[in-house]
N, C-alpha and C positions, 0 to 999 in steps of 0.2 A: 651436222652435229649429232653425237651419239644419243643425246637426250631426246632429240626429235625422233630418232629412229625407234625408240621404245615408248613414245608418247601415247601410242594407241593402247587400248585395253588389251591385257594379255589374253592369249588363247585360253579357252576353258579347259584345255587338256592339262593345265598345271595342277599337279596333285595336291590334295589336302593332307595334312598331317593327322596323326591320331588325335582323338578328342582330348583337349587340354593342352596341346602342344602347338607349335607353329607360330605364325606371325600374330602379334597383338598390337593394335593401334594405340598409341599414347593419347591421352585426352587433351582437349582444348587446343586442337590444331587449327591453323589458319586455313581458309578455303583453298582448294586446289587451283593453281594457275599454271601457265606454260613456262614460267621462269622460277619454279620452286627450287631447282637445284643448279641454277646457273653459276653459283659460286664454287661448284665442285669441278674437278677435272672431268673430262668427257666420259671416261670409263665409269667413274663413280657416279656421275650424274645419270648415266643410262641405267645402271643397276638400281640406283635409288628410285628412279621413275618407274621401273618395272615393279619393284617391291611395293611401292606406294599404291599401285593400282590392283594389287592382289587382295583378295578378301581376307578377313581375319581367319586364322586357322590354316592358312596355306603353308605348305612345307617350304621353308626358305633356308634349308640346310645347303651347304656348299655342294654336295653331290647332286641334289635335285636341281639347284640353279644351273649347274654346269650342263645339265641335259636340255635346258631351255634357253640358255644364253650363249652367245658365241665367245665364251671365255672358259679357260681351264680352271681346275679347282684351285691351283695356287694363286692365279690372278684374282679369282673371286674371294679367296680367303684374305688376300691383301686388301682388296676393295672394301670388304665388310669391316675390316679393322679401321680403314680410313673413314668409313661412314660413322663408326663408333666415335672416333676422335673428333669428327665434325659435329657430333651431337645429334645425329639422326637415328642412331641404333644403340640399343643396350641389350646385352645378353646376360642372363643370370639364372638363378634358381629360386623357386618359390614353393613354400609349404602349402599344400592343399589337403583338406580333410574330406574324405569320401562319405557317402551316406552310411557306410558301416561303422564310421567313427575312426577308421585308420587314417593316419597322417603320413603323407609321403612327399618327397621333394621331386619337383619336375622342372625341366629346363624351359625358360621363357626367352622369347626374342621380341622386345618391344621396339616398334618403329614409329618415328615421328617425322611427318613431312616438314614441320617447323623445327629448325635446329634449336636444341636446348643446351644450356651450359651444365657443368657438373653439379652446381648447386640445385638446379631444378631436378635433375635425375636423382640426386640424393634425397630430396624431399619426396619425390615420387616413390622411391624405394621404401621410405619410412611410412608411406601411406598418407602423407600430409597433402598430397595432390589427389583430388577425387578421381576415381576411375569409373566412369559411367558405363563402360562397355561390359556386357555380361561375359562371364567366364564360360567358355564352351566345355570346360573340363568339370571334374567333380567339385562340388561346392559343399561347404559345411551347412548343415541345417541351422536355421536361426534358433538361438537359445530361447526357450520359453520359460517363464517363471512358474513357480508352483501355483500361484494364483491364476495365471493364464490357463494352465493345463486343467485346473479344477473347473473353471468356467466353460472351457471347451467341452468337457465331458458331462457337464450338467444336463445338457439336452438329450443325452442318450437314455438316462433314466427318467427324465421328465421332458418329453418332447415339446410341451408348451413353453419351455424356457430355453429353446434352442437359440443360440446367438451366432452372429457372424464373427469373422476374424477381427474386424475393426471394433465391434462391440466388446469382445473379450479384452482387447487391448485397453479400451477406455475404462472398463470396470475392474481390471486387475489390481490397480492401486488400492481400491476400496477393500477387496478381498485380502490383499496383503496386510492391510491394517488389522483386520480380524486375526490373522495368523500372528501378527506381532503382539497382539494382546492375549495370546494364549489359547485361542480357539483352534480346534482341529477341523478337518474336513467335514466330519459328521455333524458337528455343531453348526457350521456354516450352511451345510446342505439343509438341515432341519429348519433353520431360520428362513431360508429362501423358498422352500417348497411346501411348507405346512400352510394349510388354509388358503390355497390358491383360488382366486376367482375363476369362474368359467363363463366365457372363454377369457384367455389372456390376450389382450389386444396388442400390448407393447411390452414384450418380455424385458428388454433392456431397461426401460423406464421403471418397471416394477421392481427389478432387481436393484437398481440404483436407490430407489426409495427405501427398500428394506435394508440394504447394506448400511445406509446412513442412519436410518431410524432405529435399528436394533443393534447398533454397534455396542459391544460390551465395554464396560469401563476398563481403563488401563489397570494392569496388575499393580498391587501395592509395591512400593519401592523396597528392594531388599535391604535388610539391615546391614550396616557396615561391618566388615570382618575386623575385629580388633584383637590385638595381642597386648596384654598388660605385663608389667614387670613386678616381680616380688619386691616388696618394700624392704626386705631383709638382705637378700643376696643379689637382687637386681636381675635374676634370670627371667626370661620371658615365659609366659604360660597362659593357658586359657583362663578367662575370667572365672569360670566355675571351679577351677582348680586352685584359686587363690582366695579362699574366704578370709575376710579381714585384711586382704592385701598381702598375705604372706603364704609362701608355699609350705608343704608339709614338713620339709626338713627344718625350715626356720621356725615352725610352730612346735618343734620338739619331737615330731614323729620320726620313726625310723627311716633313714634315707633309702630310697629305692635301690634294690640290688644287693643290700647287705643283710645277711641272715641273722646276725646278732649284734647287740650294741658292744662297743669297745670296752674291754676290761680296764679297771683302774690300774695305775702303775704299781701300787703296793701289792695287788693280787698277782700281777705278772711276776714280780721278783720272788714272792713266796712260792709260786708254782715252779719256778726255775730251781730254787733251792731244794725243793722236794725231789725233783728229777735228778739233780746231781747226787743227792744222798742215796737214792735208790740204785744208781749206777755204781757208786762206790761199794755198797754192800754186795752187789752182784760180782764185782771183781774179787772181793775178799773170799767169797764162797768158791770161786773158781780156783784160786790159789790153794785153798785147803784141800 
């Protein structure tokens, strides 16, 4: 049987891919047995057994496999597609973030000794299935909070208050509460470093006591932002612009944007009559 032919561990000459690429083992697989791929055709079973025994990061591209297995590239391509349909292999792309902060897409080839259905692979793609295997490629640095960064840097200026990574993580919520109450880094640093005993036997315990005991009171609640309506015209306005509940226009003041008050109708007709008379006199002088 072809599976038995490749049951031995592969030769160490099989090349590894570039860091971040190559084979990746899926999590939660059953222990290896001699009948893991008995449900597959002989060719697919032999190829699956060979890939299963390769270490993570091994190059399992068609060209590389063709150099180490007695199959051509076309046969290997067909066999890998069959392994994918059988639930042992999934190929895709994954976004990774390097230490420099740049994100790039790289090709992934996940292999599972235990056959998985499409629902499992979909959950694995979403991240719902835990992936305990470390990624040999570039990884994103864990995001640290402002409070965690502050605590980690505290020991540089005050060596007596140097903390471990775990202690920073435990004390960070207390520092975050100070920040939430309006305190800045300088205020927190002064509260934690002023009047230190000598020597400091337990920095983390001392900082926890000071963070809890000197916690400033919460800021007063902000007054609600209100918009009132004029009792006359109903237009909205700021409360200070509506003394007595009425805007300036409704109180008889000049409306904004108008340079003068409107003239009475009688004055308008009188001015029009004067203009017509002046124009008639000008025409008479022109004729003469």
